[in-house]
Backbone as JSON, one array per atom type, in Angstrom:
{
  "sequence": "MTLASTRTARRFAPLALLAVSGLLFTGCASSSEAADEGLKQITIGTGELSPVNDAISAVAKDHGVQIEWQSFSDWTLPNQALANSETDVNAFQHLAFLSAYNVAEDQNITPVGSTLITTWGIYSDKHDSIESIGQDATIAIPNDPSNGARTLFLLESAGLIELADNIGVYPTVDDITSNPKNLKFNAVVAQQLVNVYPDVDAIVVGAATIDQAKSIPRDQALALDDPNAESSRPYVNVVAVRGEDADSQDYAELSSFWQDQRVKDAVAEESKGNTVIVDVPTDELRATLADLEELARDLEQ",
  "N": [[99.9, 15.21, 14.02], [96.41, 14.69, 13.89], [94.17, 12.51, 11.98], [91.71, 13.74, 11.71], [92.42, 16.42, 12.09], [94.02, 16.78, 9.88], [92.17, 16.54, 7.77], [90.63, 18.77, 8.37], [92.49, 20.85, 8.21], [93.12, 20.7, 5.49], [90.69, 21.45, 4.47], [90.46, 24.11, 5.26], [92.87, 25.35, 4.65], [93.16, 26.62, 2.02], [91.55, 28.8, 2.52], [92.88, 30.25, 4.43], [95.1, 31.02, 2.94], [93.89, 32.67, 1.05], [92.9, 34.62, 2.69], [95.13, 35.88, 3.96], [96.66, 36.59, 1.82], [99.39, 36.5, 1.18], [100.5, 38.43, 2.77], [102.44, 38.3, 5.05], [104.82, 38.06, 7.73], [108.31, 38.58, 8.42], [111.53, 38.44, 10.09], [114.26, 39.04, 12.31], [115.89, 38.96, 15.48], [118.37, 38.8, 17.86], [118.24, 37.49, 21.25], [120.11, 38.67, 22.91], [120.62, 41.1, 21.64], [118.15, 42.37, 21.94], [118.03, 42.5, 24.72], [120.26, 44.14, 25.25], [119.35, 46.55, 24.26], [117.33, 47.11, 25.95], [114.77, 46.15, 25.37], [111.58, 44.5, 25.24], [111.3, 41.16, 24.26], [109.47, 39.42, 21.86], [108.32, 36.5, 20.4], [106.99, 35.7, 17.31], [105.0, 33.54, 15.49], [104.57, 32.79, 12.04], [103.63, 32.64, 8.53], [104.4, 32.63, 5.18], [106.97, 34.85, 3.92], [107.36, 38.45, 3.91], [108.1, 41.79, 2.77], [106.68, 43.55, 4.36], [107.15, 43.09, 6.98], [109.17, 44.76, 7.88], [107.99, 47.23, 8.42], [106.21, 46.52, 10.5], [108.06, 45.62, 12.46], [109.5, 47.96, 12.91], [107.58, 49.67, 14.01], [106.97, 48.21, 16.31], [109.41, 48.35, 17.68], [109.46, 51.04, 18.32], [107.66, 50.97, 20.35], [108.97, 49.71, 22.33], [109.41, 47.02, 21.93], [110.96, 44.13, 20.75], [110.69, 42.19, 17.97], [110.84, 38.8, 17.15], [110.54, 36.97, 14.36], [109.18, 33.9, 13.38], [109.03, 31.85, 10.68], [106.9, 29.57, 8.91], [106.44, 26.88, 6.66], [104.32, 25.2, 6.41], [100.88, 25.37, 6.96], [99.69, 24.36, 9.27], [101.64, 24.35, 11.18], [102.4, 26.84, 12.59], [100.39, 27.12, 14.58], [100.73, 24.77, 16.02], [103.32, 25.17, 17.0], [102.86, 27.36, 18.65], [101.05, 26.25, 20.51], [102.79, 24.47, 21.7], [104.45, 26.12, 23.07], [106.63, 27.12, 21.73], [106.65, 29.45, 20.38], [105.58, 32.81, 21.22], [103.26, 34.12, 20.38], [101.03, 34.07, 17.5], [100.57, 35.26, 14.11], [98.94, 34.93, 11.49], [96.6, 33.89, 10.47], [93.04, 33.61, 9.76], [89.88, 33.78, 11.56], [88.21, 31.65, 10.84], [89.96, 29.63, 10.03], [91.42, 29.28, 12.4], [89.42, 28.39, 14.15], [88.83, 25.86, 13.11], [91.25, 24.55, 13.56], [91.47, 24.62, 16.39], [89.31, 22.99, 17.18], [89.87, 20.54, 15.92], [92.29, 19.84, 17.12], [91.8, 20.05, 19.78], [92.43, 22.44, 21.19], [92.99, 25.68, 22.74], [93.58, 28.13, 21.56], [93.46, 31.61, 21.22], [92.15, 34.78, 20.01], [93.76, 37.98, 20.45], [93.54, 40.33, 19.25], [92.76, 42.1, 16.19], [94.04, 42.11, 12.79], [94.28, 42.23, 9.72], [92.35, 41.99, 6.63], [91.41, 40.38, 3.62], [89.68, 41.6, 0.86], [86.71, 40.53, -0.93], [85.15, 40.11, -4.16], [82.63, 40.6, -6.74], [83.03, 39.58, -9.99], [83.05, 40.0, -13.53], [83.26, 38.87, -16.9], [81.51, 39.43, -18.78], [79.58, 41.27, -18.1], [79.01, 44.68, -17.12], [77.98, 45.77, -14.87], [76.13, 45.21, -11.84], [73.42, 45.34, -12.31], [73.17, 44.64, -14.98], [73.41, 41.93, -15.08], [71.62, 39.22, -16.14], [68.46, 37.35, -16.38], [68.5, 33.95, -15.33], [71.25, 33.78, -15.22], [74.58, 32.47, -14.72], [76.45, 32.04, -11.83], [79.6, 31.61, -10.58], [80.71, 30.13, -7.63], [82.54, 29.56, -4.53], [83.06, 26.19, -3.37], [83.34, 25.45, -0.75], [82.34, 25.52, 2.74], [82.93, 27.93, 4.25], [84.02, 30.03, 2.53], [82.0, 29.87, 0.65], [79.77, 30.74, 2.08], [80.54, 33.38, 2.57], [80.43, 34.36, 0.0], [77.65, 34.26, -0.53], [76.66, 36.17, 1.26], [77.79, 38.44, 0.13], [76.55, 38.47, -2.41], [73.97, 38.92, -1.56], [74.21, 41.47, -0.36], [74.69, 42.89, -2.65], [72.24, 42.92, -3.8], [71.26, 40.85, -5.33], [70.23, 38.44, -4.35], [68.22, 37.2, -1.6], [68.62, 36.24, 1.77], [67.63, 33.91, 4.32], [66.45, 34.9, 7.6], [68.43, 35.03, 10.62], [70.49, 33.09, 10.08], [73.03, 32.53, 10.83], [76.65, 32.24, 10.5], [77.37, 30.68, 8.36], [75.68, 30.41, 5.86], [73.98, 28.51, 3.27], [73.22, 27.75, -0.21], [70.71, 26.76, 0.08], [69.55, 28.37, 1.9], [68.67, 30.59, 0.61], [66.1, 32.8, 0.12], [64.94, 34.46, -1.69], [65.28, 34.86, -5.14], [65.22, 36.61, -7.54], [66.18, 36.8, -10.19], [66.53, 34.25, -10.91], [69.04, 33.02, -10.62], [71.73, 30.81, -11.42], [73.88, 28.63, -9.68], [77.19, 27.77, -9.77], [79.17, 25.71, -8.16], [82.51, 25.6, -7.33], [85.92, 24.55, -6.68], [87.67, 26.8, -4.62], [90.2, 27.75, -5.46], [90.02, 27.43, -8.17], [88.32, 29.23, -9.26], [89.08, 31.51, -10.77], [89.74, 30.33, -13.12], [87.38, 29.62, -14.38], [86.34, 31.98, -15.03], [85.98, 33.18, -17.7], [83.88, 31.64, -18.61], [81.44, 31.82, -17.35], [78.7, 33.9, -16.16], [79.45, 35.5, -14.04], [81.87, 35.59, -11.37], [82.55, 34.99, -7.9], [85.09, 36.02, -5.9], [88.29, 36.26, -4.2], [89.69, 39.52, -4.1], [92.44, 39.92, -4.26], [93.24, 37.49, -5.32], [92.2, 37.33, -7.98], [93.37, 39.56, -9.05], [96.07, 38.91, -8.94], [96.1, 36.61, -10.56], [94.93, 37.34, -13.03], [95.42, 39.98, -13.46], [93.4, 41.81, -12.9], [92.18, 44.6, -11.51], [90.81, 45.72, -8.33], [89.03, 47.8, -8.74], [87.58, 47.08, -10.92], [85.71, 45.33, -10.1], [82.29, 44.31, -9.85], [81.0, 44.54, -7.52], [82.04, 44.88, -4.13], [82.85, 43.25, -1.03], [82.22, 44.31, 2.37], [84.78, 44.87, 4.49], [84.48, 45.42, 7.14], [82.02, 44.56, 7.88], [79.68, 42.58, 9.79], [79.3, 40.05, 8.7], [81.74, 39.54, 7.61], [83.41, 38.8, 9.63], [84.42, 36.08, 10.13], [86.65, 36.01, 8.49], [88.56, 37.71, 9.29], [91.88, 38.38, 10.03], [94.03, 37.56, 12.76], [95.92, 38.33, 15.76], [97.06, 35.8, 17.74], [97.0, 33.86, 20.78], [98.03, 31.49, 23.35], [95.51, 30.01, 25.45], [95.93, 30.55, 28.2], [97.24, 32.95, 28.12], [95.44, 34.85, 27.43], [94.67, 37.23, 28.63], [96.87, 38.85, 28.57], [98.39, 41.93, 28.49], [100.67, 42.77, 27.18], [100.78, 41.12, 24.9], [98.34, 41.7, 23.76], [98.78, 44.28, 22.96], [100.2, 44.03, 20.63], [98.56, 43.78, 18.32], [97.8, 46.38, 17.9], [99.88, 47.51, 16.58], [99.5, 47.09, 13.89], [97.76, 49.08, 13.25], [99.17, 51.34, 12.84], [100.13, 53.98, 10.65], [102.3, 53.56, 8.98], [102.37, 50.82, 8.67], [99.87, 50.35, 7.52], [100.24, 51.66, 5.08], [102.28, 50.1, 3.99], [101.03, 47.59, 3.75], [98.95, 48.24, 1.97], [100.42, 48.89, -0.32], [101.79, 46.48, -0.83], [99.68, 44.71, -1.31], [98.3, 45.85, -3.36], [96.11, 47.3, -2.63], [94.17, 45.43, -2.06], [94.02, 44.2, 0.36], [93.15, 45.12, 3.62], [93.63, 46.93, 6.69], [92.02, 46.11, 9.71], [90.07, 46.89, 12.62], [88.84, 45.26, 15.04], [86.89, 44.79, 17.92], [88.14, 42.84, 20.65], [86.4, 41.2, 22.13], [84.37, 40.74, 20.31], [85.72, 39.33, 18.35], [86.3, 36.98, 19.76], [83.76, 36.03, 20.35], [82.83, 35.47, 17.78], [84.69, 33.49, 17.09], [83.95, 31.47, 18.9], [81.4, 30.8, 17.9], [82.13, 29.84, 15.39], [83.69, 27.65, 16.09], [81.78, 25.97, 17.17], [80.35, 25.36, 14.86], [82.41, 24.1, 13.44], [82.74, 21.81, 14.95], [80.38, 20.52, 14.35], [80.89, 19.95, 11.65], [82.92, 18.12, 11.89], [81.67, 15.87, 12.74]],
  "CA": [[98.59, 15.74, 13.63], [95.44, 13.62, 13.73], [93.49, 12.44, 10.69], [90.67, 14.78, 11.71], [93.02, 17.73, 11.88], [94.48, 16.83, 8.49], [91.01, 16.86, 6.93], [90.21, 20.14, 8.64], [93.5, 21.75, 7.66], [92.96, 20.73, 4.04], [89.47, 22.19, 4.15], [90.57, 25.53, 5.52], [94.14, 25.93, 4.22], [92.98, 27.6, 0.95], [90.93, 30.01, 3.06], [93.94, 31.04, 5.06], [95.9, 31.61, 1.87], [93.13, 33.77, 0.48], [92.72, 35.67, 3.67], [96.32, 36.67, 4.23], [97.12, 37.11, 0.54], [100.83, 36.64, 1.14], [100.98, 39.53, 3.6], [102.92, 37.76, 6.3], [105.96, 38.86, 8.11], [109.52, 37.91, 8.88], [112.52, 39.32, 10.67], [114.89, 38.36, 13.42], [116.77, 39.71, 16.36], [118.81, 37.91, 18.92], [117.83, 37.86, 22.59], [121.11, 39.56, 23.48], [120.41, 42.43, 21.06], [116.97, 42.95, 22.58], [118.39, 42.82, 26.1], [121.17, 45.27, 25.22], [118.6, 47.77, 23.98], [116.28, 47.24, 26.94], [113.49, 45.89, 24.72], [110.89, 43.23, 25.45], [111.37, 40.33, 23.06], [108.31, 38.57, 21.63], [108.47, 35.65, 19.22], [105.71, 35.57, 16.61], [104.96, 32.56, 14.42], [103.85, 33.24, 10.86], [103.8, 31.78, 7.36], [105.32, 33.11, 4.16], [107.66, 36.07, 4.27], [107.01, 39.63, 3.13], [108.78, 43.01, 3.22], [105.85, 44.29, 5.32], [107.69, 42.88, 8.32], [110.0, 45.9, 8.27], [107.12, 48.24, 9.03], [105.75, 45.99, 11.78], [109.17, 45.6, 13.4], [109.85, 49.34, 13.25], [106.55, 50.17, 14.94], [107.15, 47.5, 17.57], [110.59, 48.89, 18.37], [109.05, 52.33, 18.89], [106.89, 50.66, 21.55], [109.81, 48.99, 23.27], [109.28, 45.58, 21.69], [111.77, 43.53, 19.69], [109.98, 41.02, 17.46], [111.54, 37.75, 16.44], [109.56, 36.28, 13.54], [109.48, 32.53, 12.97], [108.17, 31.51, 9.55], [106.62, 28.16, 8.72], [105.96, 26.61, 5.31], [103.09, 24.41, 6.54], [99.93, 26.21, 7.68], [99.33, 23.81, 10.58], [102.76, 24.41, 12.11], [102.43, 27.97, 13.53], [99.54, 26.85, 15.73], [101.37, 23.73, 16.82], [104.44, 25.8, 17.7], [102.3, 28.17, 19.72], [100.52, 25.34, 21.53], [103.93, 23.84, 22.37], [105.22, 27.2, 23.69], [107.84, 27.41, 20.95], [106.49, 30.87, 20.08], [104.73, 33.5, 22.19], [101.99, 34.41, 19.71], [101.18, 33.97, 16.05], [99.82, 36.23, 13.34], [98.98, 34.43, 10.11], [95.38, 33.17, 10.13], [91.76, 34.22, 10.13], [89.15, 33.06, 12.6], [87.68, 30.38, 10.32], [91.05, 28.65, 10.08], [91.73, 29.03, 13.8], [88.35, 27.58, 14.76], [88.99, 24.49, 12.65], [92.4, 23.97, 14.25], [91.15, 24.42, 17.81], [88.4, 21.85, 17.33], [90.55, 19.31, 15.51], [93.4, 19.52, 18.02], [91.37, 20.27, 21.16], [93.25, 23.53, 21.71], [92.27, 26.88, 23.18], [94.24, 29.33, 21.04], [92.43, 32.65, 21.2], [92.63, 36.07, 19.49], [93.89, 39.13, 21.33], [93.33, 41.52, 18.45], [92.63, 41.9, 14.75], [95.09, 42.7, 11.98], [93.89, 42.62, 8.37], [91.42, 41.13, 5.91], [91.41, 40.53, 2.16], [88.32, 41.79, 0.36], [86.21, 39.7, -2.02], [84.31, 40.87, -5.07], [81.92, 39.97, -7.85], [83.74, 39.96, -11.21], [82.41, 39.45, -14.73], [83.84, 39.1, -18.22], [80.39, 39.64, -19.71], [78.69, 42.34, -17.62], [79.74, 45.81, -16.56], [77.3, 46.24, -13.67], [75.25, 44.22, -11.2], [72.1, 45.43, -12.94], [73.16, 44.02, -16.3], [73.33, 40.47, -14.94], [70.25, 38.93, -16.53], [67.75, 36.15, -15.93], [69.12, 32.63, -15.49], [72.71, 33.9, -15.29], [75.33, 31.52, -13.91], [77.45, 32.64, -10.97], [80.52, 30.62, -9.99], [80.97, 30.42, -6.23], [83.37, 28.52, -3.92], [82.28, 25.03, -2.92], [83.58, 25.14, 0.66], [81.34, 26.2, 3.58], [83.28, 29.26, 4.72], [84.03, 30.98, 1.41], [80.68, 29.85, 0.03], [78.91, 31.62, 2.88], [80.96, 34.76, 2.32], [79.9, 34.68, -1.32], [76.22, 34.51, -0.45], [76.45, 37.46, 1.91], [78.13, 39.48, -0.84], [75.48, 38.5, -3.4], [72.81, 39.55, -0.92], [74.45, 42.9, -0.21], [74.62, 43.47, -3.99], [70.84, 42.96, -4.2], [70.92, 39.78, -6.27], [69.45, 37.42, -3.65], [67.93, 37.45, -0.19], [68.84, 35.07, 2.62], [66.74, 33.78, 5.47], [66.89, 35.55, 8.83], [69.04, 34.21, 11.68], [71.11, 31.93, 9.44], [74.38, 32.32, 11.34], [77.77, 32.7, 9.69], [77.63, 29.79, 7.24], [74.52, 30.05, 5.05], [74.19, 27.78, 2.01], [72.23, 28.14, -1.23], [69.4, 26.35, 0.56], [69.02, 29.45, 2.74], [68.21, 31.68, -0.25], [64.64, 32.91, 0.16], [64.5, 35.22, -2.87], [66.24, 34.82, -6.23], [64.35, 37.13, -8.61], [66.73, 36.58, -11.53], [66.69, 32.8, -11.09], [70.46, 32.78, -10.84], [72.23, 29.45, -11.26], [75.13, 28.68, -8.94], [78.16, 26.74, -10.13], [80.1, 25.62, -7.04], [83.8, 25.03, -7.73], [87.0, 24.74, -5.71], [87.99, 28.23, -4.57], [91.39, 28.07, -6.25], [89.72, 27.29, -9.6], [87.34, 30.23, -9.68], [89.59, 32.38, -11.84], [89.83, 29.56, -14.37], [86.06, 29.58, -15.03], [85.93, 33.38, -15.22], [85.42, 33.49, -19.03], [82.84, 30.69, -19.0], [80.2, 32.07, -16.61], [78.32, 35.31, -16.17], [80.22, 36.2, -13.01], [82.43, 34.78, -10.29], [82.8, 35.69, -6.64], [86.45, 35.56, -5.6], [89.13, 37.24, -3.52], [90.22, 40.56, -4.98], [93.87, 39.68, -4.45], [93.41, 36.3, -6.14], [91.97, 37.6, -9.39], [94.37, 40.54, -9.45], [97.33, 38.2, -9.18], [95.97, 35.62, -11.64], [94.51, 37.9, -14.31], [95.72, 41.42, -13.46], [92.14, 42.56, -12.87], [92.2, 45.33, -10.24], [89.57, 45.72, -7.56], [88.07, 48.79, -9.22], [86.77, 46.48, -11.97], [84.69, 44.48, -9.49], [80.93, 44.83, -9.91], [80.68, 44.84, -6.12], [83.02, 44.39, -3.17], [82.27, 43.12, 0.3], [82.63, 45.29, 3.37], [85.63, 44.15, 5.43], [84.07, 45.72, 8.51], [80.68, 44.03, 8.13], [79.64, 41.44, 10.69], [79.41, 38.83, 7.91], [83.15, 39.34, 7.26], [84.16, 38.47, 10.83], [85.21, 34.85, 10.09], [87.8, 36.14, 7.61], [89.48, 38.67, 9.89], [93.12, 37.81, 10.55], [94.18, 37.93, 14.17], [97.03, 37.96, 16.62], [96.5, 34.74, 18.59], [97.84, 33.41, 21.89], [97.5, 30.37, 24.12], [94.42, 30.42, 26.31], [96.39, 31.11, 29.48], [97.75, 34.3, 27.89], [94.36, 35.63, 26.81], [94.54, 38.55, 29.25], [98.16, 39.53, 28.56], [98.38, 43.24, 27.85], [101.81, 42.86, 26.27], [100.42, 40.48, 23.64], [97.21, 42.44, 23.18], [99.3, 45.5, 22.35], [100.78, 43.73, 19.33], [97.64, 44.05, 17.22], [97.72, 47.82, 17.66], [100.96, 47.91, 15.67], [98.97, 47.06, 12.53], [96.99, 50.3, 13.03], [100.1, 52.43, 12.52], [100.02, 54.34, 9.24], [103.41, 52.95, 8.23], [101.97, 49.45, 8.34], [98.76, 50.45, 6.57], [100.8, 52.01, 3.77], [103.03, 48.95, 3.47], [100.06, 46.57, 3.36], [98.27, 48.71, 0.77], [101.34, 48.79, -1.46], [102.08, 45.08, -1.09], [98.49, 44.0, -1.79], [97.63, 46.67, -4.38], [94.84, 47.77, -2.07], [93.2, 44.34, -1.91], [93.99, 43.82, 1.76], [93.03, 46.33, 4.44], [93.74, 46.77, 8.13], [90.73, 46.25, 10.41], [90.19, 47.02, 14.08], [87.63, 44.64, 15.59], [87.04, 44.56, 19.36], [88.53, 41.48, 20.97], [85.26, 40.4, 22.57], [83.64, 40.33, 19.12], [86.51, 38.27, 17.73], [86.17, 35.75, 20.54], [82.4, 35.55, 20.17], [82.78, 34.86, 16.45], [85.45, 32.25, 17.16], [83.13, 30.47, 19.59], [80.36, 30.36, 16.96], [82.78, 29.05, 14.34], [84.12, 26.38, 16.68], [80.59, 25.13, 17.26], [80.09, 24.87, 13.51], [83.47, 23.17, 13.08], [82.44, 20.54, 15.6], [79.33, 19.88, 13.55], [81.51, 19.45, 10.43], [83.77, 16.98, 12.24], [80.82, 14.7, 13.04]],
  "C": [[97.64, 14.58, 13.38], [94.84, 13.63, 12.34], [92.43, 13.52, 10.6], [91.27, 16.15, 11.44], [93.55, 17.88, 10.46], [93.33, 17.18, 7.56], [90.62, 18.31, 7.11], [91.2, 21.13, 8.05], [93.37, 21.85, 6.16], [91.74, 21.54, 3.64], [89.7, 23.68, 4.25], [91.88, 26.15, 5.05], [93.97, 26.91, 3.06], [92.38, 28.89, 1.47], [91.97, 30.89, 3.72], [94.79, 31.72, 4.01], [95.19, 32.8, 1.26], [93.05, 34.93, 1.45], [93.95, 36.53, 3.84], [96.95, 37.21, 2.95], [98.62, 37.36, 0.5], [101.39, 37.72, 2.04], [101.35, 39.01, 4.98], [104.35, 38.25, 6.51], [107.13, 38.04, 8.6], [110.48, 38.94, 9.46], [113.18, 38.57, 11.81], [115.72, 39.32, 14.22], [117.15, 38.79, 17.48], [118.33, 38.41, 20.27], [118.81, 38.84, 23.19], [120.95, 40.98, 22.94], [119.24, 43.12, 21.73], [117.3, 43.37, 24.0], [119.28, 44.05, 26.17], [120.43, 46.59, 25.02], [117.46, 47.98, 24.96], [114.89, 47.0, 26.39], [112.9, 44.56, 25.18], [110.98, 42.43, 24.16], [110.15, 39.42, 22.99], [108.52, 37.8, 20.34], [107.11, 35.4, 18.6], [105.85, 34.54, 15.49], [104.12, 33.06, 13.26], [104.12, 32.28, 9.71], [104.83, 32.34, 6.41], [105.87, 34.49, 4.53], [107.29, 37.23, 3.36], [107.78, 40.84, 3.65], [107.97, 43.83, 4.22], [106.39, 44.14, 6.74], [108.51, 44.07, 8.8], [109.17, 46.97, 8.97], [106.63, 47.79, 10.4], [106.87, 46.07, 12.82], [109.56, 47.01, 13.84], [108.87, 49.92, 14.25], [106.73, 49.52, 16.31], [108.31, 48.08, 18.36], [110.28, 50.24, 19.0], [108.28, 52.13, 20.19], [107.68, 49.81, 22.55], [109.77, 47.49, 23.12], [110.19, 45.17, 20.54], [111.08, 42.24, 19.25], [110.97, 40.06, 16.8], [110.49, 36.94, 15.7], [110.05, 34.88, 13.21], [108.5, 32.13, 11.87], [108.07, 30.0, 9.39], [106.04, 27.96, 7.33], [104.64, 25.84, 5.31], [102.13, 25.18, 7.43], [99.52, 25.65, 9.03], [100.41, 24.06, 11.62], [102.78, 25.64, 13.03], [101.55, 27.75, 14.76], [100.13, 25.77, 16.62], [102.53, 24.31, 17.62], [103.95, 26.65, 18.85], [101.79, 27.29, 20.86], [101.63, 24.7, 22.34], [104.86, 24.86, 23.02], [106.56, 27.45, 23.0], [107.82, 28.84, 20.43], [105.58, 31.48, 21.13], [103.33, 33.73, 21.64], [102.13, 33.98, 18.25], [100.26, 34.98, 15.37], [99.88, 35.8, 11.88], [97.62, 33.97, 9.6], [94.13, 34.0, 10.44], [91.01, 33.29, 11.06], [88.59, 31.74, 12.11], [88.74, 29.29, 10.4], [91.37, 28.28, 11.53], [90.68, 28.15, 14.45], [88.5, 26.11, 14.38], [90.16, 23.82, 13.38], [92.08, 23.67, 15.71], [90.3, 23.18, 18.02], [89.12, 20.55, 17.01], [91.61, 18.87, 16.5], [93.07, 19.72, 19.49], [92.25, 21.3, 21.85], [92.38, 24.73, 22.07], [93.03, 28.13, 22.77], [93.17, 30.39, 20.81], [92.98, 33.96, 20.67], [92.76, 37.11, 20.59], [93.74, 40.44, 20.56], [93.28, 41.18, 16.97], [93.8, 42.56, 14.03], [94.54, 43.17, 10.63], [92.89, 41.63, 7.78], [91.54, 41.41, 4.42], [89.97, 40.61, 1.67], [88.01, 40.81, -0.76], [85.3, 40.54, -2.9], [83.59, 39.99, -6.07], [82.55, 40.49, -9.14], [83.07, 39.28, -12.41], [83.18, 39.83, -15.99], [82.77, 39.48, -19.23], [79.49, 40.81, -19.33], [79.51, 43.45, -16.98], [79.06, 46.41, -15.34], [76.47, 45.09, -13.1], [73.91, 44.17, -11.92], [72.05, 44.72, -14.28], [73.2, 42.49, -16.25], [71.88, 40.05, -15.14], [69.66, 37.68, -15.93], [68.55, 34.89, -16.26], [70.64, 32.7, -15.66], [73.37, 32.88, -14.36], [76.43, 32.24, -13.15], [78.31, 31.52, -10.39], [80.87, 31.06, -8.58], [81.85, 29.31, -5.64], [82.51, 27.38, -3.38], [82.53, 24.66, -1.47], [82.66, 25.99, 1.54], [81.68, 27.64, 3.91], [83.26, 30.29, 3.6], [82.69, 31.02, 0.69], [79.71, 30.76, 0.76], [79.26, 33.09, 2.63], [80.42, 35.24, 0.98], [78.43, 35.05, -1.26], [75.91, 35.84, 0.23], [76.75, 38.61, 0.94], [77.05, 39.6, -1.91], [74.22, 39.15, -2.83], [73.01, 41.06, -0.8], [74.4, 43.62, -1.55], [73.19, 43.51, -4.53], [70.42, 41.86, -5.14], [70.07, 38.68, -5.64], [69.08, 37.94, -2.27], [68.09, 36.14, 0.57], [67.87, 35.08, 3.79], [67.31, 34.52, 6.67], [67.55, 34.54, 9.76], [69.68, 32.94, 11.13], [72.53, 31.67, 9.93], [75.43, 32.76, 10.34], [78.04, 31.85, 8.47], [76.35, 29.43, 6.47], [74.92, 29.27, 3.8], [73.14, 28.26, 1.01], [70.82, 27.73, -0.81], [68.76, 27.41, 1.44], [68.6, 30.66, 1.93], [66.68, 31.69, -0.27], [64.09, 33.7, -1.03], [65.63, 35.24, -3.89], [65.53, 35.3, -7.49], [64.87, 36.91, -10.02], [66.95, 35.1, -11.83], [68.14, 32.44, -11.41], [70.79, 31.31, -10.62], [73.61, 29.54, -10.6], [76.0, 27.47, -9.28], [79.23, 26.71, -9.05], [81.37, 24.91, -7.47], [84.81, 25.26, -6.61], [87.47, 26.19, -5.78], [89.16, 28.61, -5.46], [91.13, 28.03, -7.75], [88.77, 28.36, -10.12], [87.84, 31.09, -10.84], [89.65, 31.64, -13.17], [88.49, 29.5, -15.11], [85.55, 30.99, -15.33], [85.36, 33.65, -16.61], [84.18, 32.68, -19.38], [81.49, 30.94, -18.34], [79.88, 33.55, -16.66], [79.11, 36.12, -15.14], [80.81, 35.18, -12.05], [82.54, 35.65, -9.04], [84.1, 35.14, -6.08], [87.19, 36.65, -4.84], [89.73, 38.24, -4.48], [91.71, 40.35, -5.25], [94.11, 38.5, -5.39], [93.25, 36.61, -7.63], [92.94, 38.66, -9.91], [95.68, 39.84, -9.79], [97.24, 37.29, -10.39], [95.71, 36.25, -13.0], [94.73, 39.4, -14.42], [94.45, 42.25, -13.58], [92.06, 43.27, -11.53], [90.82, 45.38, -9.59], [88.56, 46.74, -8.07], [87.25, 48.28, -10.4], [85.74, 45.5, -11.41], [83.32, 45.13, -9.63], [80.45, 45.21, -8.52], [81.77, 44.24, -5.26], [82.36, 44.22, -1.81], [82.86, 44.15, 1.24], [83.48, 44.57, 4.41], [85.25, 44.38, 6.88], [82.67, 45.21, 8.85], [80.75, 42.82, 9.06], [79.82, 40.13, 9.93], [80.84, 38.54, 7.5], [83.99, 38.88, 8.44], [84.97, 37.16, 10.72], [86.51, 34.98, 9.32], [88.79, 37.2, 8.08], [90.69, 37.94, 10.43], [93.41, 38.38, 11.93], [95.59, 37.65, 14.69], [96.46, 36.98, 17.64], [97.52, 34.27, 19.62], [97.25, 32.14, 22.49], [96.44, 30.88, 25.1], [94.86, 31.06, 27.6], [96.94, 32.52, 29.35], [96.69, 35.25, 27.34], [94.26, 37.04, 27.37], [95.85, 39.32, 29.29], [98.08, 40.85, 27.81], [99.54, 43.4, 26.87], [101.45, 42.27, 24.91], [99.27, 41.2, 22.96], [97.69, 43.69, 22.46], [99.8, 45.25, 20.92], [99.85, 44.11, 18.18], [97.53, 45.53, 16.91], [98.81, 48.29, 16.71], [100.47, 47.95, 14.23], [98.18, 48.34, 12.21], [97.87, 51.5, 12.69], [100.06, 52.71, 11.02], [101.13, 53.75, 8.4], [103.05, 51.53, 7.79], [100.83, 49.47, 7.33], [99.28, 50.75, 5.17], [101.53, 50.82, 3.16], [102.09, 47.84, 2.99], [99.35, 46.96, 2.07], [99.15, 48.57, -0.47], [101.57, 47.33, -1.83], [100.9, 44.37, -1.75], [97.78, 44.71, -2.93], [96.25, 47.1, -3.92], [93.82, 46.69, -1.82], [93.09, 43.83, -0.48], [94.0, 45.08, 2.59], [93.19, 45.96, 5.91], [92.35, 46.96, 8.75], [90.99, 46.29, 11.91], [88.88, 46.55, 14.7], [87.85, 44.4, 17.07], [87.29, 43.09, 19.67], [87.35, 40.62, 21.4], [84.43, 39.93, 21.38], [84.4, 39.22, 18.39], [86.3, 36.94, 18.44], [84.77, 35.17, 20.43], [82.25, 34.87, 18.81], [83.53, 33.54, 16.44], [84.64, 31.15, 17.83], [82.04, 29.92, 18.68], [80.97, 29.45, 15.89], [83.24, 27.69, 14.86], [82.94, 25.42, 16.82], [80.25, 24.54, 15.9], [81.15, 23.87, 13.07], [83.25, 21.82, 13.74], [81.37, 19.77, 14.86], [79.92, 19.26, 12.28], [82.36, 18.23, 10.7], [82.94, 15.71, 12.45], [80.44, 13.95, 11.78]]
}
């Protein structure tokens, strides 16, 4: 791995962790077992392990596919394994993370379908509604470009600020055109947001993160983002393949397994409702990836 890719991986690794919220899959089956049952065998690279794999594997088997899951402890390794043809596909990352990897390693890994996304929310220890947030209130937001942008879109949708038109997917506080409450923004490392929760008027953080850290469920959020909104596209997790396999129907079918109700139920139970299944057209995923890669190139300079 190059120095550039190391910097990029460090920048985006926390985002991948927030995005997948531990909902990654494992399982195994030998090639002989798959052959004996007349099943197509597909090897999928992923990260941490979760019981949700049982639902995915069961759905796949119903479709004549035997999945062999390969788990990796380092977030850069599933993409490297895919690029080296050690796996057929992977399913562990969102588009922001993938774009950074592609640019840093000069790769052409591409999505063939969407899987899930973790929602983010505005949480407060001092206010019980968006309206009660007063003048000069301090909002803690992530200090990295991707999560910081997601925060601003959520604050705008909640009516607290307005952003400039045509700002792309990574707006900054400099793109705020209206701030009627004169909100102050305290930018901190994403993983530290829950630690400043009692000290500020509100924080913007992943619903799964604050639920796990402080047992605060999503229904206590003052506002939640829309996982199906265009501004959420960079945080959609995908099934990804090598560029030469971009048109493979067998691999494209994999993402449809996440749409099965058995998988939706398993994800909802595992994440306490903080992670949801999404179904985004592949052409939209690829268009978003292209935009993110352009921005990642700018960050590398």
